ROLUMPA-849475 format. One record per residue (C-alpha): residue in one letter; y, z, x negated. Coordinates in steps of 0.2 Angstrom, whole numbers, plus 5000, padded with zeros to 4 digits. Layout:
N
AYZX/...
//
This chain:
380
M510049154895/T509149114911/Y507449184915/Y506249124929/L504949244934/I503349224945/A502349374951/G501149344966/E500649524971/R501349704973/S500949774956/G501649614948/D503249644957/L503349824950/H503049764932/G504249614934/A505649734940/N505349844924/L505349694913/I506949624921/R507849784917/A507249784899/I507749604897/Q509449644904/H509549784891/H509349664877/D510249514885/A511849574894/N512049394901/A510349374908/R510149284924/C508449294933/R507749194947/A506049244954/Y504549234965/G504149414968/G504649554979/E505949694984/Q505749774967/M506149624957/E507649584968/A508249764967/A508249744948/G509449594949/A508349444952/T508749304964/L507249304975/V506549134980/R504949184989/H504149344993/Y502349374986/R501649425003/E501649235007/M500549204991/A499349354991/F497649264994/M496149364987/G494449294983/F493649114982/W493349095000/E495149155005/V495949044992/A494848894998/K495448925016/N497248925011/L497248784999/G498548685009/T499748835009/I499548864991/R499848684986/R501448674996/I502048834988/L501548774971/N502548604974/E504048704980/C503948814965/Q503848674953/A505348584961/D506348744961/L505948774943/L506548594938/A508148614949/H508648774940/R507848734923/P507848904915/D507748944896/V506049014899/L504749034912/I503949214912/L502249224922/I501549394927/D499749404930/Y499249304946/A498149184936/G497649044948/F499449004953/N500249044936/L499148954925/R499548794935/M501348834933/A501148864914/R500448684912/F501748614922/A503248694913/K502448654896/K502448474901/Q504248484906/G504748564889/I505148734897/P504548874885/V503148984894/F502949174891/Y501449264900/Y501649444903/I500049534908/S498649414903/P497549324916/K495849414916/V494949274907/W493849404898/A493049444914/W492449274919/N492549094912/Q493049154895/R493448984888/R494948974899/A495749074884/L495848904876/K496848834891/I498048984889/K498248944871/V498748764874/S499948804889/V500748974884/D501948994870/R501849184869/L500649294878/F501149484880/T499549584883/I499349764891/L497549814888/P496949864871/F495349764870/E496349594874/T496949574856/E495149564849/F494649454863/F495949324860/A495749334842/K493949254845/Y494949094850/D496149104835/Y497549154847/K498749294841/V499449394856/D500849524857/Y500049684862/V501449784870/G500549934878/N500349964897/P501749964909/L500850084920/L501250214907/D503150174910/A502950194929/L502050364927/A503250424914/D504650394926/F503750474941/Q504550624948/P503550704962/D504450724979/P504650914982/A504650875001/F503150765001/L501950895009/E503250925023/K503450735026/L501550735029/G501650875041/L500750985028/N501151135017/E500451225002/Q499451345013/S498651205023/V498151105007/R497351265000/R496351275016/R495951095017/P496251005000/V496850825001/V495750674997/A496750504995/L496150345002/L496850194993/P496150035001/G497249914992/S498749814996/R498049645003/R497549625021/Q495849565016/E495549725006/I496049835021/T494949745033/S493449745021/I493649925013/L494550045024/P493250055038/T491950115026/M493050235018/L493550305035/T491750325041/A491350425026/T492750555030/R491750615045/Q490550705032/F491950815025/P492750925038/D493451045025/Y494550905017/Q496150825023/F496150635021/V497650535019/V497750345018/G499050265006/T499750115016/V500949985010/S502449925019/N502149735015/L500749745028/P501049775046/K500849945053/E499749885067/L498349835054/Y498150015050/D498350075068/H496849965072/F495650055060/L496450235061/R496450245080/D494750335080/Y495250455066/P496650555073/D496450685059/V496750565045/L498550555040/R499450405032/V500950385020/S501850225015/D502250164998/A501950334990/A500350314980/Y500950424966/D501550564977/L499950554987/L498850564971/H499850704964/I499350814978/S497550754979/T495950834974/A495050664973/A495150484979/L494250334985/V495150184977/T494950004979/S494549914963/G496149854954/T497749924946/A497650084956/T496050134948/L496950154931/E498450234939/T497250364947/A496450394930/L498050414921/L498550544934/N496950634931/I496250624949/P494350604950/Q493850444960/V492550334967/V492950144964/C492650044980/Y492549854981/K491949734995/T492349554998/T491549405008/G489849355005/V490349184998/T491649264986/Y490449394980/A488949274977/I490149154967/A490849304957/K489249384953/H488649224943/L490349214934/I490749384929/A490549414910/V490949594909/P489849744914/F491149834925/I492549784937/S493649944935/L494949944922/V494450124918/N492750084913/L493249924904/I494450014893/A493250164890/D491850034887/R490650144897/E490450204914/V491750344917/V491950314936/K490650264949/E490850084955/L490250054973/I490149864974/Q489749754989/N488049804996/E488149974987/F489850014996/T489150105011/P489650265020/E488050355013/H488450304995/V490250344997/T489850515004/A488650554989/E489850494976/L491350584983/K490350744984/A489950724965/I491750724960/L492450854972/P492651034965/G490951104960/G490250924960/S489050864946/Q490250724939/R491950794941/D492150864923/N491250714916/Q492550604924/L494050704917/V493350704900/G493150514901/Y494950504907/A495550584891/D494650454881/V495550314891/Q497250394890/K497050404871/K496650214870/M498050174881/G499450234869/E501250284873/P502450224886/G503750094882/A502849934886/S504149854897/E505549894885/R504449824870/A504049664880/G505849634886/Q506549654868/Q505249544860/M505449414874/V507349404871/K507149404852/V505849254853/L506949164865/Q508449184855/A507549114840/L506948964850/T508648924857/S509448934840/V508148814833/N508448694847/
//
């Protein structure tokens, strides 16, 4: 059978790659075509367009790039019809993918959605639109089953694919050496990870404040986790005045593994950091226009997945005007060894991990998708 997958950002590429492998495990003749990235391509998909050309974040950024988004959407729709797969599998990336869901549904192409749009966060009645356009929704967060049940929509909860990625993670024994560090130097100056995100807008909005705060911690070694889908020059611009701050590309898990604490941009990385038991401060800042709109639309009390899953504040969230060097400094001190909040966070992490369940989400999702699709094709 043929599978058409769409992921519009870095984390979706990772989860899409694992899903493709699971599908291939249960469908030896699976053929995959994708909008995604290197990881989905490496898993065996024919890559049509890279997600770096589609990663626009925030209301204002999306509005500025509407022409580009429409062009890519039209191109994607034409490509979908040209290849007419047995199923369209959408991975997160709600703004683009919900439009593709409606289009595919009208064309009679079955639609599966893996990693639900975060409709529980704002404009919750969009759940009804998903119910109309998506044949099967495969969710990864424990509270989503109850949320969609309010709209009489039964979903397939498969667990969280981050648990799969972490279960497969093997620390690089040469990682410290690659950073120019060793165990003795790390004991003398423990590492604090800076994870400013994977989009250009995130780097420009968040990394400068993170770096300013580092000046207050001369006894710690700071390392920025960079991503290769963004140009090195972007990081150079911000790091040129911080010669003591190191950087490492595409190695967030290895970096967190050796870290004492972390400053993390809100997103998937906050949950990864919690699952690796690294105390963190969650950081978020966007344009004034985007924040003003979002503030009136958000329907949940937190923005980090850690706090949403725990249903209480486990990690401190510094959002918009609260995200200042002074506040970052104070909150980082609180989670470093001897800080007042470090042990409390670790206890909260244990609660989150218990709610998350066991690894195997990608395998379960792939198996169920193949089973459902085989049933659909046999009926037709």
